[in-house]
Every structure is written in C-alpha cells, then in structure tokens.
N, C-alpha and C positions, 0 to 999 in steps of 0.2 A: 594760884594764888595771886591777889594784886598787891603793886608796890605799895609800901609805906606811903601813907598821904592820898593814894588814888581812890578814887571813888569807884562805887560797883560799876563796872562796864553795862549792866542790863539797866541800873538805875540812868546814868549818865545817857545813853541811849534812848530811853523813854523820855527824859526831859527834853533834849535836844530834838526828838521826833515831835512832840507835843509843839515846841516852839516854831519849827519850820513850817509844820501844817497850818499855821495861822496866817491870816492876811496880812500883807505889809510887814513881813519878816523876810529876812535874806535867804537864798536858794542853798546854802550852805552856811554849817556853823563856824565861826572863827575858832582858833586857837583859845582865845578869851573866853567864849563861849562854853567852850569844852570843858575849861578849865573853872569856869563858875558852875556850872552843873556838877563837876566832881566837887566842888566846895559844899554845894547843898546837901549832897550825899553824905559827906563828912559830918556837916552838923545836923543830921538826921532830921532833915526837912521832910515830911512824909510826901509821898509821892500824889496823892490825891491833892494835898494843899498847894503845892505847884502846880498842879493843871488847874486847880480853881483860880489861883491869881492870875495864870496866863489868859484863861477864857473870860473871867471878871474883866480884866485891863482891857483884853480885845472888844468886849462888848461895850465897854466903857466910851472907847474910843469910836465904835461903829453906830452909836446909838447919839451922839453928840449932836446937837443943834445943828442944821444945815448950813444956818448963817454964818457959821464961823467959818474962818480959814481952815483950809485942810491941812492936818497934822502930818509931818513928814513921816516917810518910811520908818519902821523900826530897825535899828542897825545892832542890837547888842540884847542879849538875854537878859543883861543888867537893867534894862528898861522896866522890867517886871519885878525887879526888888523891893521897890516901895509898896507893890500891892501884896507879896509874898509877907512881909514884915507886918502889913495891916492885919491879913488874915491869922497869922499867928497871935495877934492880939486878942482878935474879935473874930471866933469863928462862925463858917457858915452852917445855917441850919441844916440838919439831915435831909439828904436828897437834894440840896440846891446845886450839887455838882450836876447832877442830872438835867435839871432845869437848864443850868448854864449850857451845857452839850445842846440841848435842844434849841434853845435861843439860838446859839450861832448856827446851828446847822440849818435852821429856819431863814435868818438873815442872808445865809450864803447861799440860798437858793433863790431867794427872791431879789 
C-alpha cells in the first residue's frame, strides 16, 4: 500500500520514464519532478494525456523555425504543465498519440 498522498509507483515511474526519454531533458529526475509526477497521479491525469502533452510539446520545440535562437534544455517536468492543461481543455483526436509517437521517432532518426 502506498502512503497517503503518494502517487502510484507505476504511474510515477511511467511519467518519469516518458519525460527522461525525450530530447533535451535531464538524465535523472529531480525530487521536484518526482513530486510533480505523483501530483499528476493524485489529480487523476490519465497517463495517455501526459504522454501526449510531453510528445506534443517536444515536437513543437523540435519543429520550430530554424532561424529562431535555440531553446535552452528542459530542466523540469513542470515545463510540460501548460500543455497538459491545454489537452485537458481540448482533447486530441483518436489515434493522435500514435501519430505523435511516430513523428517523434522519425525526427529522432533523421
């Protein structure tokens, strides 16, 4: 049984793994990142929504105009909170998560 106020260990681990597997993110989660992942679980944010937000924000970063200055590395899972909130208000069409995964995979290979 998890302590009161703690998020599901599997959910937290899944969120942190998704986060750390993205380009321009840290090698290890900070305690703040772990706490935020737990809070997302406590708020019942579905894991597919979190993954969609992480991928969408990452793709937005990767596909921005090349003549703009480079963005700094992402230092916190909190960077993705505005996109999570955006997707809570406006859900993505069915199948879009698969599209995001495929698009990021293609960009990463090229």
